[in-house]
DSSP file (Angstrom, degrees, kcal/mol; ACC not computed):
  #  RESIDUE AA STRUCTURE BP1 BP2  ACC     N-H-->O    O-->H-N    N-H-->O    O-->H-N    TCO  KAPPA ALPHA  PHI   PSI    X-CA   Y-CA   Z-CA
    1    1 A M              0   0    0      0, 0.0     2,-0.5     0, 0.0     0, 0.0   0.000 360.0 360.0 360.0 139.9   93.4  134.4  112.7
    2    2 A F        -     0   0    0      0, 0.0     0, 0.0     0, 0.0     0, 0.0  -0.761 360.0-173.8 -92.0 125.9   92.4  137.9  111.8
    3    3 A I        -     0   0    0     -2,-0.5     5,-0.1     2,-0.0     0, 0.0  -0.985  29.2-117.1-121.7 126.3   93.3  139.1  108.2
    4    4 A P    >   -     0   0    0      0, 0.0     3,-2.6     0, 0.0     4,-0.4  -0.294  26.9-116.0 -54.0 138.0   92.7  142.6  107.3
    5    5 A D  G >  S+     0   0    0      1,-0.3     3,-1.4     2,-0.2    -2,-0.0   0.805 114.2  59.2 -43.4 -40.0   90.1  143.0  104.4
    6    6 A E  G 3  S+     0   0    0      1,-0.3    -1,-0.3     3,-0.0    -3,-0.0   0.667 106.0  49.5 -71.4 -14.2   92.7  144.5  102.0
    7    7 A D  G <  S+     0   0    0     -3,-2.6     2,-0.3     2,-0.1    -1,-0.3   0.401  81.6 113.8-102.6   1.3   94.9  141.3  102.4
    8    8 A V    <   -     0   0    0     -3,-1.4     2,-0.6    -4,-0.4    -3,-0.0  -0.610  60.2-143.7 -75.9 133.3   92.1  138.8  101.7
    9    9 A V        -     0   0    0     -2,-0.3     5,-0.2     2,-0.1     9,-0.1  -0.869  68.7 -18.0 -91.4 113.0   92.7  136.8   98.4
   10   10 A G  S    S-     0   0    0     -2,-0.6     5,-0.1     3,-0.1     3,-0.1  -0.337 113.2 -30.7  82.8-164.9   89.2  136.2   96.7
   11   11 A A  S >  S-     0   0    0      1,-0.1     3,-1.4     3,-0.1    -2,-0.1  -0.525  82.3 -83.0 -86.7 156.0   85.9  136.5   98.5
   12   12 A P  T 3  S+     0   0    0      0, 0.0    -1,-0.1     0, 0.0    -2,-0.0  -0.279 113.9  18.2 -58.3 143.8   85.8  135.7  102.2
   13   13 A N  T 3  S+     0   0    0      1,-0.1     3,-0.1    -3,-0.1     4,-0.1   0.686  98.3 100.7  66.6  21.9   85.4  132.0  103.1
   14   14 A S    X>  +     0   0    0     -3,-1.4     4,-2.0    -5,-0.2     3,-0.6   0.093  38.8 116.3-117.3  22.1   86.6  131.0   99.7
   15   15 A G  H 3> S+     0   0    0      1,-0.2     4,-2.5     2,-0.2     5,-0.2   0.851  73.1  55.1 -59.1 -34.6   90.2  130.1  100.7
   16   16 A W  H 3> S+     0   0    0      2,-0.2     4,-2.1     1,-0.2    -1,-0.2   0.850 106.7  51.9 -71.1 -32.5   89.9  126.4   99.8
   17   17 A T  H <> S+     0   0    0     -3,-0.6     4,-2.4     2,-0.2    -1,-0.2   0.930 113.3  45.7 -65.6 -48.1   88.7  127.4   96.2
   18   18 A V  H  X S+     0   0    0     -4,-2.0     4,-2.1     1,-0.2    -2,-0.2   0.868 111.9  48.8 -66.7 -32.9   91.8  129.7   95.9
   19   19 A A  H  X S+     0   0    0     -4,-2.5     4,-2.4    -5,-0.2     5,-0.2   0.928 113.6  49.1 -73.0 -40.4   94.2  127.0   97.4
   20   20 A R  H  X S+     0   0    0     -4,-2.1     4,-2.5     1,-0.2    -2,-0.2   0.883 110.4  50.4 -66.1 -37.4   92.7  124.4   94.9
   21   21 A A  H  X S+     0   0    0     -4,-2.4     4,-2.3     2,-0.2    -1,-0.2   0.930 111.1  48.7 -62.8 -45.9   93.1  126.8   92.0
   22   22 A T  H  X S+     0   0    0     -4,-2.1     4,-2.0     1,-0.2    -2,-0.2   0.849 112.7  47.4 -65.4 -36.2   96.7  127.4   92.9
   23   23 A L  H  X S+     0   0    0     -4,-2.4     4,-2.1     2,-0.2    -1,-0.2   0.864 110.0  53.8 -74.2 -32.9   97.5  123.7   93.2
   24   24 A G  H  X S+     0   0    0     -4,-2.5     4,-1.6    -5,-0.2    -2,-0.2   0.890 108.3  48.5 -57.1 -42.7   95.8  123.2   89.9
   25   25 A N  H  X S+     0   0    0     -4,-2.3     4,-2.7     2,-0.2     3,-0.2   0.938 108.9  55.1 -64.4 -44.9   98.0  125.8   88.2
   26   26 A E  H  X S+     0   0    0     -4,-2.0     4,-2.6     1,-0.3    -2,-0.2   0.913 108.7  48.5 -56.9 -42.0  101.1  124.1   89.9
   27   27 A R  H  X S+     0   0    0     -4,-2.1     4,-3.1     1,-0.2    -1,-0.3   0.859 108.0  52.3 -70.7 -29.7  100.1  120.8   88.3
   28   28 A V  H  X S+     0   0    0     -4,-1.6     4,-1.1    -3,-0.2    -1,-0.2   0.876 111.9  47.8 -66.2 -40.1   99.6  122.3   85.0
   29   29 A S  H  < S+     0   0    0     -4,-2.7     4,-0.3     2,-0.2    -2,-0.2   0.920 114.6  45.0 -68.4 -40.1  103.0  123.8   85.2
   30   30 A I  H >< S+     0   0    0     -4,-2.6     3,-0.8     1,-0.2    -2,-0.2   0.936 122.2  37.0 -67.0 -44.9  104.6  120.5   86.4
   31   31 A G  H >< S+     0   0    0     -4,-3.1     3,-1.4     1,-0.2    -1,-0.2   0.630  98.2  83.8 -78.2 -10.8  102.8  118.4   83.8
   32   32 A G  T 3<  +     0   0    0     -4,-1.1    -1,-0.2     1,-0.3    -2,-0.2   0.640  69.2  78.6 -68.9 -16.2  103.1  121.1   81.2
   33   33 A S  T <  S-     0   0    0     -3,-0.8     2,-0.5    -4,-0.3    -1,-0.3   0.637  71.1-171.1 -70.8 -13.2  106.6  120.1   80.1
   34   34 A G    <   +     0   0    0     -3,-1.4     2,-0.4    38,-0.1    -1,-0.2  -0.423  66.8  39.4  62.1-111.6  105.3  117.1   78.0
   35   35 A S  S    S-     0   0    0     -2,-0.5     3,-0.2     1,-0.1    65,-0.0  -0.582  70.8-158.7 -70.7 128.6  108.6  115.3   77.1
   36   36 A F  S    S+     0   0    0     -2,-0.4     2,-0.4     1,-0.2    -1,-0.1   0.644  79.6  35.1 -79.7 -19.5  110.9  115.3   80.0
   37   37 A Y  S >  S-     0   0    0      0, 0.0     3,-2.0     0, 0.0     4,-0.3  -0.917  85.8-129.5-145.1 107.1  114.1  114.7   78.0
   38   38 A A  T 3  S+     0   0    0     -2,-0.4    -2,-0.0     1,-0.3     0, 0.0  -0.372  92.3  11.1 -65.9 135.0  114.4  116.3   74.6
   39   39 A G  T 3> S+     0   0    0      1,-0.0     4,-1.8    -2,-0.0    -1,-0.3   0.529  87.4 122.8  78.5   8.2  115.5  113.6   72.0
   40   40 A L  H <>  +     0   0    0     -3,-2.0     4,-3.0     1,-0.2     5,-0.2   0.880  69.9  57.7 -68.5 -33.9  115.0  110.6   74.3
   41   41 A G  H  > S+     0   0    0     -4,-0.3     4,-2.0     1,-0.2    -1,-0.2   0.936 107.9  45.5 -57.8 -47.6  112.6  109.1   71.9
   42   42 A S  H  > S+     0   0    0      2,-0.2     4,-2.4     1,-0.2    -1,-0.2   0.869 111.2  53.9 -56.6 -40.6  115.2  109.1   69.1
   43   43 A I  H  X S+     0   0    0     -4,-1.8     4,-2.6     1,-0.2     5,-0.2   0.932 109.6  47.1 -60.6 -50.2  117.8  107.8   71.5
   44   44 A L  H  X S+     0   0    0     -4,-3.0     4,-2.8     2,-0.2    -2,-0.2   0.866 109.7  52.8 -59.6 -36.5  115.5  104.8   72.5
   45   45 A V  H  X S+     0   0    0     -4,-2.0     4,-1.9     2,-0.2    -1,-0.2   0.946 111.3  47.0 -66.5 -46.5  114.7  104.0   68.9
   46   46 A R  H  X S+     0   0    0     -4,-2.4     4,-2.0     1,-0.2    -2,-0.2   0.893 114.7  45.8 -59.6 -43.6  118.4  103.9   68.0
   47   47 A L  H  X S+     0   0    0     -4,-2.6     4,-3.6     2,-0.2    -2,-0.2   0.933 110.6  53.8 -67.0 -45.8  119.3  101.7   71.1
   48   48 A A  H  < S+     0   0    0     -4,-2.8    -1,-0.2     1,-0.2    -2,-0.2   0.880 111.5  44.6 -64.0 -32.5  116.4   99.4   70.5
   49   49 A E  H  < S+     0   0    0     -4,-1.9    -1,-0.2    -5,-0.2    -2,-0.2   0.899 119.6  43.7 -71.5 -36.7  117.6   98.8   66.9
   50   50 A Q  H  < S+     0   0    0     -4,-2.0    -2,-0.2     1,-0.2    -3,-0.2   0.872 132.1  16.3 -72.6 -41.9  121.2   98.4   68.1
   51   51 A Q    ><  +     0   0    0     -4,-3.6     3,-1.9    -5,-0.1     4,-0.4  -0.393  67.4 153.8-138.5  55.5  120.7   96.2   71.1
   52   52 A P  G >  S+     0   0    0      0, 0.0     3,-1.0     0, 0.0     6,-0.5   0.786  73.0  63.6 -57.1 -30.0  117.1   94.6   70.9
   53   53 A D  G 3  S+     0   0    0      1,-0.2     3,-0.2    -3,-0.1    -5,-0.1   0.587  85.3  73.1 -74.7  -9.3  118.2   91.7   73.0
   54   54 A R  G <  S+     0   0    0     -3,-1.9     2,-0.4     1,-0.2    -1,-0.2   0.716 105.2  34.3 -80.9 -18.4  118.9   93.8   76.1
   55   55 A L  S X  S-     0   0    0     -3,-1.0     3,-1.8    -4,-0.4    -1,-0.2  -0.900  85.3-121.9-141.7 119.4  115.2   94.3   76.8
   56   56 A A  T 3  S+     0   0    0     -2,-0.4    -3,-0.1     1,-0.3     5,-0.1  -0.256 101.6   7.5 -56.4 125.6  112.5   91.9   76.2
   57   57 A G  T 3> S+     0   0    0     -5,-0.1     4,-3.1     3,-0.1     3,-0.4   0.796  82.7 163.5  73.0  28.1  109.9   93.4   73.9
   58   58 A A  H <>  +     0   0    0     -3,-1.8     4,-2.6    -6,-0.5     5,-0.2   0.863  70.0  47.8 -47.9 -49.5  112.2   96.4   73.2
   59   59 A V  H  > S+     0   0    0      1,-0.2     4,-2.2     2,-0.2    -1,-0.3   0.883 113.4  46.2 -66.3 -38.2  110.4   97.6   70.2
   60   60 A I  H  > S+     0   0    0     -3,-0.4     4,-3.0     2,-0.2     5,-0.2   0.919 113.1  50.7 -68.8 -44.7  106.9   97.4   71.7
   61   61 A R  H  X S+     0   0    0     -4,-3.1     4,-2.4     1,-0.2    -2,-0.2   0.942 114.7  43.0 -60.7 -46.2  108.2   99.2   74.9
   62   62 A V  H  X S+     0   0    0     -4,-2.6     4,-2.2    -5,-0.3    -1,-0.2   0.901 112.2  52.7 -67.3 -41.3  109.8  102.0   72.9
   63   63 A G  H  X S+     0   0    0     -4,-2.2     4,-2.5    -5,-0.2    -2,-0.2   0.959 111.4  47.7 -53.4 -55.8  106.8  102.3   70.5
   64   64 A S  H  X S+     0   0    0     -4,-3.0     4,-2.1     1,-0.2    -2,-0.2   0.884 110.6  52.8 -56.5 -39.4  104.5  102.6   73.7
   65   65 A F  H  X S+     0   0    0     -4,-2.4     4,-2.6    -5,-0.2    -1,-0.2   0.910 109.9  47.2 -60.3 -43.6  106.9  105.3   75.1
   66   66 A L  H  X S+     0   0    0     -4,-2.2     4,-2.5     1,-0.2    -2,-0.2   0.890 111.3  51.0 -66.8 -37.4  106.7  107.3   71.9
   67   67 A A  H  X S+     0   0    0     -4,-2.5     4,-2.1     2,-0.2    -2,-0.2   0.908 111.3  47.3 -64.0 -41.2  102.9  107.0   71.8
   68   68 A D  H  X S+     0   0    0     -4,-2.1     4,-2.8     2,-0.2     5,-0.2   0.884 109.4  56.0 -60.9 -46.6  102.7  108.2   75.4
   69   69 A D  H  X S+     0   0    0     -4,-2.6     4,-1.9     1,-0.2    -2,-0.2   0.957 109.6  44.7 -52.0 -51.7  105.1  111.1   74.5
   70   70 A H  H  X S+     0   0    0     -4,-2.5     4,-2.2     1,-0.2    -2,-0.2   0.931 111.9  53.0 -67.5 -44.0  102.8  112.2   71.7
   71   71 A A  H  X S+     0   0    0     -4,-2.1     4,-2.6     1,-0.2    -1,-0.2   0.890 107.3  52.0 -57.3 -41.2   99.7  111.9   74.0
   72   72 A L  H  X S+     0   0    0     -4,-2.8     4,-2.0     2,-0.2    -1,-0.2   0.930 108.4  50.7 -57.3 -48.6  101.3  114.1   76.5
   73   73 A R  H  X S+     0   0    0     -4,-1.9     4,-1.6     1,-0.2    -2,-0.2   0.911 110.5  50.7 -51.9 -49.8  102.0  116.7   73.9
   74   74 A L  H  X S+     0   0    0     -4,-2.2     4,-1.6     1,-0.3    -1,-0.2   0.846 107.5  51.0 -66.3 -40.3   98.4  116.6   72.9
   75   75 A L  H  X S+     0   0    0     -4,-2.6     4,-1.7     1,-0.2    -1,-0.3   0.824 109.2  52.8 -69.8 -30.2   97.1  117.1   76.4
   76   76 A N  H  X S+     0   0    0     -4,-2.0     4,-2.4     2,-0.2    -2,-0.2   0.847 106.2  52.0 -66.5 -31.5   99.4  120.0   76.7
   77   77 A L  H  X S+     0   0    0     -4,-1.6     4,-2.4     2,-0.2    -2,-0.2   0.831 109.0  51.4 -66.7 -35.6   98.0  121.6   73.6
   78   78 A R  H  X S+     0   0    0     -4,-1.6     4,-2.0     2,-0.2    -1,-0.2   0.891 110.0  48.3 -68.0 -41.7   94.6  121.1   75.0
   79   79 A R  H  X S+     0   0    0     -4,-1.7     4,-2.0     2,-0.2    -2,-0.2   0.897 111.2  51.7 -67.5 -41.1   95.7  122.8   78.3
   80   80 A A  H  X S+     0   0    0     -4,-2.4     4,-2.7     2,-0.2    -2,-0.2   0.905 108.3  50.6 -56.3 -44.8   97.2  125.6   76.2
   81   81 A A  H  X S+     0   0    0     -4,-2.4     4,-2.4     1,-0.2    -2,-0.2   0.893 108.1  52.7 -64.9 -38.8   94.0  126.1   74.3
   82   82 A R  H  <>S+     0   0    0     -4,-2.0     5,-2.1     2,-0.2     4,-0.4   0.903 110.4  48.0 -64.9 -40.2   92.0  126.3   77.5
   83   83 A S  H ><5S+     0   0    0     -4,-2.0     3,-1.4     2,-0.2    -2,-0.2   0.914 109.6  52.1 -64.8 -42.6   94.3  129.0   78.8
   84   84 A V  H 3<5S+     0   0    0     -4,-2.7    -2,-0.2     1,-0.3    -1,-0.2   0.924 106.7  55.5 -59.9 -45.8   94.1  131.0   75.6
   85   85 A E  T 3<5S-     0   0    0     -4,-2.4    -1,-0.3    -5,-0.2    -2,-0.2   0.596 119.1-114.7 -59.5 -13.6   90.3  130.7   75.9
   86   86 A G  T < 5 +     0   0    0     -3,-1.4    -3,-0.2    -4,-0.4    -2,-0.1   0.528  69.1 140.4  92.7   4.7   90.6  132.3   79.3
   87   87 A A      < -     0   0    0     -5,-2.1    -1,-0.3    -6,-0.2     3,-0.1  -0.353  51.3-113.4 -80.0 162.7   89.4  129.2   81.2
   88   88 A G        -     0   0    0      1,-0.2    -1,-0.1    -3,-0.1    -3,-0.1  -0.205  55.5 -54.3 -84.4-176.0   90.9  128.1   84.5
   89   89 A P        -     0   0    0      0, 0.0    -1,-0.2     0, 0.0   -64,-0.1  -0.317  61.7-166.4 -59.0 135.1   92.9  124.9   85.0
   90   90 A G    >   -     0   0    0     -3,-0.1     3,-1.2   -66,-0.1     4,-0.4  -0.341  44.6 -71.9-109.6-164.9   91.1  121.8   83.9
   91   91 A P  T 3> S+     0   0    0      0, 0.0     4,-2.4     0, 0.0     3,-0.3   0.676 114.6  82.2 -67.2 -17.6   91.6  118.1   84.4
   92   92 A E  H 3> S+     0   0    0      1,-0.2     4,-3.5     2,-0.2     5,-0.4   0.869  85.1  59.6 -55.4 -36.0   94.7  118.2   82.0
   93   93 A G  H <> S+     0   0    0     -3,-1.2     4,-1.5     1,-0.2    -1,-0.2   0.919 110.2  38.2 -63.3 -44.0   96.9  119.4   84.9
   94   94 A N  H  > S+     0   0    0     -4,-0.4     4,-2.3    -3,-0.3     5,-0.2   0.915 119.8  47.9 -67.1 -43.9   96.3  116.4   87.1
   95   95 A I  H  X S+     0   0    0     -4,-2.4     4,-3.0     1,-0.2     5,-0.3   0.950 113.8  45.1 -64.4 -47.0   96.3  113.9   84.3
   96   96 A T  H  X S+     0   0    0     -4,-3.5     4,-2.8     1,-0.2     5,-0.2   0.885 111.2  53.9 -65.4 -36.6   99.5  115.3   82.6
   97   97 A K  H  X S+     0   0    0     -4,-1.5     4,-1.4    -5,-0.4    -1,-0.2   0.901 113.2  42.9 -69.0 -40.4  101.4  115.5   85.9
   98   98 A L  H  X S+     0   0    0     -4,-2.3     4,-2.4     2,-0.2     5,-0.2   0.948 116.4  45.9 -69.7 -45.5  100.6  111.9   86.7
   99   99 A K  H  X S+     0   0    0     -4,-3.0     4,-2.8    -5,-0.2    -2,-0.2   0.879 110.3  54.8 -65.6 -34.2  101.3  110.6   83.3
  100  100 A L  H  X S+     0   0    0     -4,-2.8     4,-2.2    -5,-0.3    -1,-0.2   0.904 107.6  50.6 -65.0 -38.1  104.5  112.6   83.1
  101  101 A A  H  X S+     0   0    0     -4,-1.4     4,-2.0    -5,-0.2    -2,-0.2   0.960 115.2  41.0 -55.7 -56.4  105.7  111.0   86.3
  102  102 A E  H  X S+     0   0    0     -4,-2.4     4,-2.1     1,-0.2    -2,-0.2   0.867 113.6  55.1 -63.7 -33.6  105.0  107.6   85.1
  103  103 A H  H  X S+     0   0    0     -4,-2.8     4,-2.7    -5,-0.2    -2,-0.2   0.875 107.3  49.6 -66.9 -39.8  106.4  108.5   81.6
  104  104 A M  H  X S+     0   0    0     -4,-2.2     4,-2.5     2,-0.2    -1,-0.2   0.896 110.5  48.8 -63.7 -43.0  109.7  109.6   83.1
  105  105 A V  H  X S+     0   0    0     -4,-2.0     4,-1.6    31,-0.3    -2,-0.2   0.886 115.1  46.1 -63.2 -38.4  110.1  106.5   85.2
  106  106 A D  H  X S+     0   0    0     -4,-2.1     4,-2.7     2,-0.2    -2,-0.2   0.932 112.0  50.5 -72.9 -43.7  109.4  104.3   82.2
  107  107 A G  H  X S+     0   0    0     -4,-2.7     4,-2.3     1,-0.2    -2,-0.2   0.912 112.3  46.9 -57.5 -47.8  111.6  106.3   79.9
  108  108 A A  H  X S+     0   0    0     -4,-2.5     4,-1.9     1,-0.2    -1,-0.2   0.787 112.0  50.3 -65.5 -30.1  114.5  106.1   82.3
  109  109 A A  H  X S+     0   0    0     -4,-1.6     4,-2.0     2,-0.2    -2,-0.2   0.849 110.3  48.1 -70.7 -38.3  114.0  102.5   82.8
  110  110 A I  H  X S+     0   0    0     -4,-2.7     4,-2.6     2,-0.2     5,-0.2   0.956 113.6  49.6 -60.2 -50.5  113.9  101.7   79.1
  111  111 A W  H  X S+     0   0    0     -4,-2.3     4,-2.4     1,-0.2     5,-0.2   0.915 110.6  48.4 -58.8 -48.2  117.0  103.7   78.6
  112  112 A A  H  X S+     0   0    0     -4,-1.9     4,-1.3     2,-0.2     7,-0.3   0.904 111.8  50.0 -61.1 -42.6  118.9  102.0   81.4
  113  113 A A  H  < S+     0   0    0     -4,-2.0     3,-0.3     1,-0.2    -2,-0.2   0.943 114.1  43.8 -59.8 -49.0  117.9   98.5   80.1
  114  114 A L  H  < S+     0   0    0     -4,-2.6    -2,-0.2     1,-0.2    -1,-0.2   0.798 110.9  54.9 -72.0 -30.2  119.0   99.3   76.6
  115  115 A A  H >< S-     0   0    0     -4,-2.4     3,-0.7    -5,-0.2    -1,-0.2   0.743  95.2-160.9 -76.4 -24.6  122.2  101.0   77.7
  116  116 A G  G ><  -     0   0    0     -4,-1.3     3,-1.4    -3,-0.3    -1,-0.2  -0.519  49.8 -12.5  90.6-155.5  123.3   98.1   79.6
  117  117 A S  G >  S+     0   0    0      1,-0.2     3,-1.7    -2,-0.2    -1,-0.2   0.624 116.0  79.0 -67.4 -18.1  125.9   97.9   82.4
  118  118 A E  G X  S+     0   0    0     -3,-0.7     3,-2.0     1,-0.3    -1,-0.2   0.678  74.0  78.8 -63.7 -15.4  127.3  101.5   81.6
  119  119 A V  G <  S+     0   0    0     -3,-1.4    -1,-0.3     1,-0.3    -2,-0.1   0.737  85.6  60.8 -70.4 -13.4  124.4  102.9   83.5
  120  120 A A  G <  S+     0   0    0     -3,-1.7    -1,-0.3    -4,-0.1     2,-0.2   0.429  85.6 102.0 -84.5   0.1  126.3  102.0   86.8
  121  121 A L    <   -     0   0    0     -3,-2.0     9,-0.2     1,-0.1    -3,-0.0  -0.534  64.3-150.1 -87.0 154.8  129.2  104.3   85.8
  122  122 A T  S    S+     0   0    0     -2,-0.2     2,-0.3     8,-0.1    -1,-0.1   0.573  81.9  53.1 -97.8 -14.5  129.6  107.7   87.4
  123  123 A D  S    S+     0   0    0      4,-0.0     3,-0.4     5,-0.0     4,-0.2  -0.818  95.2  20.8-116.1 160.4  131.3  109.2   84.3
  124  124 A G  S >> S-     0   0    0     -2,-0.3     3,-1.1     1,-0.2     4,-0.7  -0.290 113.4 -35.0  78.9-165.8  130.2  109.2   80.6
  125  125 A P  H 3> S+     0   0    0      0, 0.0     4,-1.4     0, 0.0     3,-0.4   0.776 130.1  64.8 -74.8 -23.2  126.8  108.8   79.1
  126  126 A G  H 3> S+     0   0    0     -3,-0.4     4,-1.6     1,-0.2    -2,-0.2   0.802  95.1  59.7 -68.1 -20.3  125.7  106.2   81.8
  127  127 A A  H <> S+     0   0    0     -3,-1.1     4,-2.4     1,-0.2    -1,-0.2   0.851 102.1  52.8 -66.0 -36.6  126.0  108.9   84.4
  128  128 A A  H  X S+     0   0    0     -4,-0.7     4,-2.8    -3,-0.4    -1,-0.2   0.887 108.7  50.2 -61.4 -44.4  123.4  110.9   82.6
  129  129 A I  H  X S+     0   0    0     -4,-1.4     4,-2.5     2,-0.2    -2,-0.2   0.873 108.9  51.1 -67.2 -39.5  121.1  107.9   82.6
  130  130 A G  H  X S+     0   0    0     -4,-1.6     4,-2.2     2,-0.2     5,-0.2   0.934 111.5  47.8 -65.8 -47.5  121.5  107.4   86.3
  131  131 A R  H  X S+     0   0    0     -4,-2.4     4,-2.9     1,-0.2     5,-0.2   0.914 110.7  52.1 -58.4 -41.3  120.7  111.1   87.1
  132  132 A L  H  X S+     0   0    0     -4,-2.8     4,-2.3     1,-0.2    -2,-0.2   0.913 108.4  50.4 -65.1 -37.3  117.8  110.9   84.9
  133  133 A M  H  X S+     0   0    0     -4,-2.5     4,-1.6     2,-0.2    -2,-0.2   0.928 111.9  47.1 -58.3 -44.0  116.5  107.8   86.7
  134  134 A M  H  X S+     0   0    0     -4,-2.2     4,-1.2     1,-0.2    -2,-0.2   0.915 113.6  48.0 -66.0 -42.7  116.9  109.4   90.1
  135  135 A G  H  X S+     0   0    0     -4,-2.9     4,-1.1     1,-0.2    -1,-0.2   0.858 105.8  59.1 -67.9 -29.8  115.1  112.6   88.9
  136  136 A A  H >X S+     0   0    0     -4,-2.3     3,-0.7    -5,-0.2     4,-0.6   0.925 103.1  52.1 -66.2 -41.8  112.3  110.6   87.4
  137  137 A R  H >< S+     0   0    0     -4,-1.6     3,-0.6     1,-0.2     4,-0.2   0.814 104.8  57.4 -61.6 -30.3  111.5  109.0   90.8
  138  138 A G  H >X S+     0   0    0     -4,-1.2     4,-2.8     1,-0.2     3,-1.2   0.771  95.8  62.7 -72.3 -26.0  111.3  112.5   92.3
  139  139 A M  H << S+     0   0    0     -4,-1.1    -1,-0.2    -3,-0.7    -2,-0.2   0.719  91.6  64.9 -73.7 -16.8  108.6  113.6   89.9
  140  140 A A  T << S+     0   0    0     -3,-0.6     6,-1.7    -4,-0.6    -1,-0.3   0.636 115.5  32.5 -75.5 -14.2  106.3  110.9   91.3
  141  141 A I  T X4 S+     0   0    0     -3,-1.2     3,-1.7    -4,-0.2    -2,-0.2   0.796  96.0  98.0-107.0 -47.4  106.5  113.0   94.6
  142  142 A A  T 3< S+     0   0    0     -4,-2.8  -112,-0.0     1,-0.3     0, 0.0  -0.140  95.3   8.2 -53.8 133.4  106.9  116.6   93.4
  143  143 A G  T 3  S-     0   0    0   -113,-0.0    -1,-0.3     2,-0.0  -113,-0.1   0.630 143.8 -27.7  72.9  15.4  103.7  118.7   93.3
  144  144 A G  S <  S-     0   0    0     -3,-1.7     5,-0.1     4,-0.0    -2,-0.0   0.185  86.1 -85.2 118.9 127.2  101.7  115.9   95.1
  145  145 A T     >  -     0   0    0      1,-0.1     4,-2.6     3,-0.1    -4,-0.2  -0.109  37.2-110.7 -59.1 161.7  102.4  112.1   95.0
  146  146 A S  H  > S+     0   0    0     -6,-1.7     4,-2.9     2,-0.2     5,-0.2   0.893 119.9  54.9 -54.9 -39.8  101.1  109.9   92.3
  147  147 A E  H  > S+     0   0    0     -7,-0.2     4,-2.4     1,-0.2    -1,-0.2   0.965 109.3  46.0 -59.2 -51.4   98.7  108.3   94.8
  148  148 A V  H  > S+     0   0    0      1,-0.2     4,-2.2     2,-0.2    -1,-0.2   0.895 112.4  50.4 -58.3 -40.0   97.3  111.7   95.8
  149  149 A T  H  X S+     0   0    0     -4,-2.6     4,-2.6     2,-0.2     5,-0.3   0.940 109.1  53.1 -67.4 -44.2   96.9  112.8   92.2
  150  150 A R  H  X S+     0   0    0     -4,-2.9     4,-2.3     1,-0.2    -2,-0.2   0.931 109.6  47.7 -56.1 -43.3   95.1  109.5   91.4
  151  151 A N  H  X S+     0   0    0     -4,-2.4     4,-3.0     2,-0.2     5,-0.3   0.906 110.7  51.3 -61.9 -44.5   92.7  110.1   94.2
  152  152 A Q  H  X>S+     0   0    0     -4,-2.2     4,-2.7     2,-0.2     5,-0.7   0.896 111.8  47.2 -59.3 -45.1   92.1  113.7   93.0
  153  153 A I  I  X>S+     0   0    0     -4,-2.6     5,-2.3     3,-0.2     4,-0.9   0.888 115.2  47.3 -66.5 -43.2   91.4  112.4   89.5
  154  154 A A  I  <5S+     0   0    0     -4,-2.3     6,-2.6    -5,-0.3     5,-0.3   0.965 123.0  31.3 -60.4 -56.2   89.1  109.8   90.9
  155  155 A E  I  <5S+     0   0    0     -4,-3.0     4,-0.3     4,-0.2    -2,-0.2   0.961 129.1  29.9 -71.8 -55.5   87.2  112.0   93.1
  156  156 A R  I  <5S+     0   0    0     -4,-2.7    -3,-0.2    -5,-0.3    -1,-0.1   0.732 130.9  28.9 -85.7 -29.1   87.2  115.4   91.5
  157  157 A I  I  <<S+     0   0    0     -4,-0.9    -3,-0.2    -5,-0.7    -4,-0.1   0.805 130.3  32.7-103.6 -41.9   87.3  114.5   87.8
  158  158 A L  S   <S-     0   0    0     -5,-2.3    -3,-0.2    -6,-0.2    -4,-0.2   0.630  98.4-130.3 -90.9 -12.1   85.6  111.2   87.6
  159  159 A G        +     0   0    0     -4,-0.3    -4,-0.2    -6,-0.3    -3,-0.1   0.711  50.1 155.1  74.6  21.9   83.2  111.9   90.5
  160  160 A M        -     0   0    0     -6,-2.6    -1,-0.2    -7,-0.2    -2,-0.1  -0.491  50.7 -88.8 -81.5 156.2   83.9  108.6   92.4
  161  161 A P        -     0   0    0      0, 0.0    -1,-0.1     0, 0.0     2,-0.1  -0.155  48.7 -95.3 -66.9 161.1   83.4  108.5   96.1
  162  162 A R        -     0   0    0      1,-0.1     3,-0.0    -3,-0.1   -11,-0.0  -0.391  44.8 -95.8 -73.6 147.6   86.1  109.5   98.5
  163  163 A D        -     0   0    0     -2,-0.1     2,-0.4     1,-0.1    -1,-0.1  -0.329  45.7-108.9 -60.2 143.6   88.4  106.7  100.0
  164  164 A Q        -     0   0    0     -3,-0.1     2,-0.2     1,-0.1    -1,-0.1  -0.640  33.8-118.2 -74.8 128.7   87.2  105.7  103.4
  165  165 A L        -     0   0    0     -2,-0.4     2,-0.5     1,-0.1    -1,-0.1  -0.517  20.9-136.5 -74.5 136.6   89.5  106.9  106.1
  166  166 A I              0   0    0     -2,-0.2    -1,-0.1     1,-0.1     0, 0.0  -0.772 360.0 360.0 -98.2 129.5   91.1  104.3  108.2
  167  167 A N              0   0    0     -2,-0.5    -1,-0.1     0, 0.0    -2,-0.0   0.494 360.0 360.0 -83.0 360.0   91.1  104.9  112.0
């Protein structure tokens, strides 16, 4: 396809570089939200104190969730510092996107288990949990599936060899 010189983005023959930078910025934006549900940590702590028998290892699961929540915030601060310094997107975008997707699924699952059977209701607090669970699954697909993101982290950040293509 012919593209007039004035419409070329970046240097000629560098389209893949531009595309990868665009996708990297998309992942930064998707992963950049850190905590996906404001106040969820407090809700989980309260529910784990009130109903610890509804989820095996509730205190440990909630503590792990809170630690991951904190780690995501720190990764996002690192990303923000990189942007302030004028650097391009770094590995934080892929990592936070992947971790956020897993974090959302885990948080929704913990909340649903601690909430009990009301999660099956279409009205009331249980309905919010159900919507959160469905949205959490979508994050594992949005902006590139978690499997693709893991491959990108392995190949481009860790320098591991590419997966062999199956014919």
